[in-house]
N, C-alpha and C positions, 0 to 999 in steps of 0.2 A: 572675255570677248572684246571688251573695250581696250584692254592692254594689247591684245593681239592685233588690234587695228592701229596701234601706235600711240594710244592715249595712256594717261595715268588715272588710276581710280583707287579709292579707299572706302571701306565701310566706316561710317561715322555716327556720332551721337549716341542716342539712348540705347541702341542695340549693343554697342561696344560696352557702355556703362553696365548694362544689365548682365552681360556675359561675365564681366570682371567681378560683379557682385554675386554671381551665381544665382541670379533671379530669372524667372521666366521671361523669355524674349518675345517681342511682338513685331513692331514695324521695323523694316530694314531700309536704311538710307545709305545711298552711295554718293560720294562727292568725286567729281572728275574734272579734268581740264578740258574735256570735250564740251562743245556747245550743244544745246539740246537738239538742234537740227542734225548734228552729227550722231548723237546718241540714237535719235529716232531712225536715222538711215541704217545704221549698223544693226540695231535691234530688229527692225522690220525685215532686214535681209536675212537675219538668223531665224526668222519665223516667230518672233515674239510680237505681242500686241502692245501698242503704246497709246497713251492718252495725254493730250496736251492740257493737263490740269493746272499747271502753274508756270507756263513757259515765259510769261512776262518777267518772272523772277528767276528764270533758268531751270525750272523743275519740270521733268517729264516723268509721268508714271508709266511703269513697265510691268507687264504681265508676262513673265518668262515662259510659262506653260499653263495650260487650262486649269490645273489643280493647284498651282502655286499661289503664293501671296504676292500682292502688288509690291514692287520695289520703287521707291522714289529716287530718281537720279537727278542730281543738281550740279550745275557748273560751279566751280570754285567762284566765290563772289565776296565782295564786301558790300556794306549797305550804307545809304546816305541818311539824311535826317528822317525823323519819324514825326511828322506834324500832327498825326492823329494818335500818337502815343501807343501805337500798336503795329502799323505796317510801314515798311520803308518807302519813302517817296520815290526812290530809285535805287537800283543796284548797279554795281560795277563789277564786271567779271575780272578775275585775277588769275594768276598763273600757277600758284603753289598752294598746297594743302595747308601750310602754316598760315598764310594770309586768310584762308577761309576759316580756319579754326578761331582766328582772332575775333570774329564777329559773333561768336556763340555766347550763350548766357552764362553758364557755370563751368568751372574747370572740369568737373566730372562728365560733362557733355561735350567737352572740347578735346576729345580723344579720337584718333583715327586708327584703323587697323588694316593691315595688308598681310595676306598669308605668307608672303616672302619677306617683306621689309619689317614686319612686326608692328609695334605700336609707335604712333607719332603723338607725343604728349608734351607739347611745349609749355603748358601752364601747370604741370604737376597735378593733373586731374586724378591720376591713379593713386598717388599718395593721399590726396584729399578724400577720395572714395574709401580708401582703407581706414582713414582716421575718422570717417563719418562727418566730414565737413562740407558744407555747401558754400562755395566761394565764387564770387563773380569773376568773370574773365576781365582783366584790366581794371579800370576805375569803376567801382560799383554804381555810383550815382549816374554815370554816363550810360551804363548798361540798362539801368531801370528807367532812365529818362528816354531812351530809345523805344523801349517796349515795356509799358507799365504792367502788362500781364505777367511779366517775369517776377514781379513782386509776389503774386499769388502762387506762381509756379514754385518759387523758393520754399514757401511754407508748405505747399502741397508735397513737395519732395521730402521735406522734414517729417511730415505725417506718415508718408508711405514707407520711408526708409529708416526712420529713427535717427536721422542726421540732425546737426545743428548748424545754423547760419553763423559764419565767422563774424567777428565784431564789426569789421569795416563793411561787410556785405549787408548786415542788418542795419547799420547806420545809413547806408546808401538807400536801402529799401524804405526805411522810415521817412527819409527826406523827400522821397518822390511819391509817397503813398497817395497824395491827393490826385495824382494823375490817373488813378484807377477809375475815376469818374468819366474818363474819356474812352474807356474800354467797353465794348459791347457787353450788355448784361448776359447774353447767351454764353460768351466765352468765360465770364466770371462764374456763371452757374456751373459750367463744366468743371472748372478748377475747384470750386468749393465742394462739389459733390465728391470729387476724387479725394479732396483733403479730408472731409469728414468720414470717408470710408477707409481712411488710413489706419494702420495698426497703432500709431502713436498720436492719435488725434488729441487726446487729453493734454499731453505736454504742449502741443502746438497752440491749442486754444488758450492755455494759461501763460505761455512764455512769449507770445508775440502779439500783445494787446493792440498796438498801433495798427498793425496790418489787419488783424481779425475784425477790429471794430470799424475800420474803414470799409471793409468789404460787407460787413453785416452790422450796421450801426444799431440795430435793434438789440444786439447783445451787450452793448456798452453799459446800460443801466444795471445789468445783472452782475457786473464785475465788482466785487467787494461788497455786495449787498448782503448784510448780516440778516439771516432769517429769524434770529431771536427765538429759536424753537428747540426744544429738547430732542426733537426728531432728526435734527440736522447738525452735522459737525462742519459743514462747508458752507461758504456763501453760495448764492444762487448760481453763479456761473461755474464755480468749481464742481458743485453738485451736478450741474448739467454736463460738464466735461466727463465726469465719471460715468454718467448714464450713457452718453454717446458711445464711449469706449466699450461699455458692457453689452451693447446690442450687437447682433450679427451685422457684419459690414455690408449691408444692403441699403441702397439709397432711400427707400421708404422708411425703414426703421431708423436710420441715422438722422434723416431730416426731422422726423417726428421727435426723436430724442433731443435733438439740438434745440427745437422750438417748444418743447412741451411745457416749460416753465417761463417762457419769454414774457408772459403777462404778469408775473409775480411782482416786479417792482411797482407796476401801476395799480395793483390791488392791495398793497401792503398796508396793514394797520397794526396797532399795538393795543392789546387788551389791558385791562386794569391791573392784571398780574404781571405785566411787562412782557408777555409772550406775544410773538408775532403771529399774524393771521393773513391769509391770502384768499379771502372769500371771492368765489367766482373766477379764480385765476385761470382755470381750465378753459372757460368760455372766452375770456379775454385773450388768452394765449392762442386759441384757435383762430380768432379774428386777426391777430398779428401774423400768425403763420400764413394765413390766406393772403395777406398783403405782401409778405416777403416772397412767397412763391409766385405771385402775380408779377411783382416787380422784376424778378429774375426770369420771367417767361418760361417757367418750368412746365413740363407736359401737364395737360389738364387733369388726367387721371391721377398722376402722382400728387399734384397739388390737392385734389379733392380728398385723396386717401390720407395724406398727411394731416389735413385739417380735421378729418374724422378721428384719427388716432389721438391727436392732441386734445380734442374736445372731450373724449371719453377716458383719457389716461388716468384720471383720478377717480374713476368710478370703480369701486371695489365691491364685488358681490360674492356671496357664498357659492361654493361649487355644488350646485344642484341643477337638475335638468330644467326646471322652470327658469332659473336665472340665466342659464346658458342660452335658452331659446329667446328670452327677452333681449339679451345682448346681440344675438344673431339678427333679430329683427331690427334693432337699432343700427346695426352695421350692415344694413341693406341685404341681409340674407347671405353674406359672404363669409364662409368659414375661414378663409385665408386672412381676412382682416381681424377676426377674433383671435386667431393665432398670433398675428403681429402685435395686437394689443397686449396679449399675455406676455410676450417677449419684452415689450416695452415696459410693462409693469414690473417684471422680474428685474430688469436693469435699473429701473427707478428705485426699487427697494434697496438695491446694492449701493446706491448713492446716499442712503440715509445713515444715521448713526447705527453702529452695529447692533444695538439692542432693539432697534425698531425696523428690522428687515423681514419680519414675518409675512408681510404682504407679498413678498416674492414667492413664498411657498403657496399662498392662497392663489396666486396667478397660475402657478404650475398645476395646482389641483383643478383649477377652472378649465385649463386646456385639456386635462385628462377627462373631465366631465364632457367637454365638447366632443371628444372622440366617441364617448358612449352615445350621445345624442345623435351623432351622424350615423353610427352603426345601427341604431334602432330605427332610423328613418323617420324621426319625429317631424311634425309639421312646424315650420317657423316662418314661412312666407305665404302670401295669398295664393301663390301658384301651387302650394302644397295642400291647400284645403280640398276636402272631398266635394265641395260645391263650388259653383261658379256664379258669375253675375247673371247669367241666363236663368239659373235656378232661382235666384232671388227675384228677378223680374217676373218669373212664372208664378210666384206666390203673391203677386199683386203690388210689389214695390215699384214705384214709378222710376223709369230709367233716368239716370242722372247721378248727382253727387251722393244721394241717399243710398244707392247701391253699394258704393265704396265704403260708406260708413257702416252698413250692415255687415259686409264681409270682414271689415277690420274688427268689428266687435266679435264676430264669430271666431276670428283668429286669436284674439285676446283670450277668449274662453277656452280654446284648445290649448294655447300655450300655458295657461294657468291650470290646466288639467281639470277644468270644470265640466267639460263635455268631451267625449271621444271624437277623433277626427273621422267620423263616419257620416255618410250622406243623410241617412234618416234622422240621426240625432241632431245634425246641424240644421236640417230643414225644420225640425220641430222647434229648435231654438229660435230660428228666424221668425217662424210663425208666431211664437209666443211674444216676440219683441215688437210686433207690428202695432 
């Protein structure tokens, strides 16, 4: 449509990269020599909907059809200085696709495609993608100085794609890493989440210490920290990196895995036999995890759940119905959190010395027992009890905190299988406890 109106247009960026890498494609970006007002005029005339989402920088969002995906259409441009280390202070519109590609971050993202003219690849991005290399366009230090978030994007791509930063690009990123403190924590959180959910996260955590430690300084004390334990063959951080990679690539599990042992350096002590100990490290790790999630302004529910998993990650119980119900109660009566905890514990075990990985089997057995408890319909929350607060009050217990105490005691008795979850039996128990 744009070219039939006399303009030039190319598909650019990540869409092209992912097609070349035979990966699933997502957002579509088009670069054109048409200004956004011209794009809007012709798109609206063709019956498309448009949204002025970024017109100050020449970007118009276009919905070609009701069921289609949004397409971002941007005028060819170059960018001025970045005083906030993230956004250009001004843009200048240019006339060629080659000038537009020169402003982009990495060579693999500086490729354009046209169905007739083929690929426009002035910086060798196709060859770099084939070789698994992340290379900055132009002078790396300048690219990262313009937009510091590109530093995290580089290692995030490395985690997702299994690529490596070329030497000059890494040097430029390390030289500008302090500028990350000028980037909004929300943007950093997005990149970190994608990074830790990558298939190659362990390699990235271990190979790019300057960048990882700048983004998450809480991890720095873990790097190289000898655990002095027969249970471990890795230092605290490398153990953590293995655990992260062994969990399903979901934000909850990956964040919990990343932070599950973050409190170990602060709780480290050495016994008389020379063996290392980390007393109360799960509790300290949970406190640090809560602080990290708060600083990154992560969603409240995710932060809450990560803290819970970290707090209980070192709680190992035999797989029986009583223990499962106790854990369900501690995890707010949420079976999905117990399942997540089991998966975290399986991954944690895989990060131990080979001869000490039996706790992974214990966690799998525990999840199997959870299935049995759920299938039986056992009580494990106050809502499951066969009596209510009104029943307790009717027996003469004064309305107030004491009612909750009585109900919780009754639930404990049910979970411990001391009394059946039946109304008459529970009322008798309450009556006897008055």
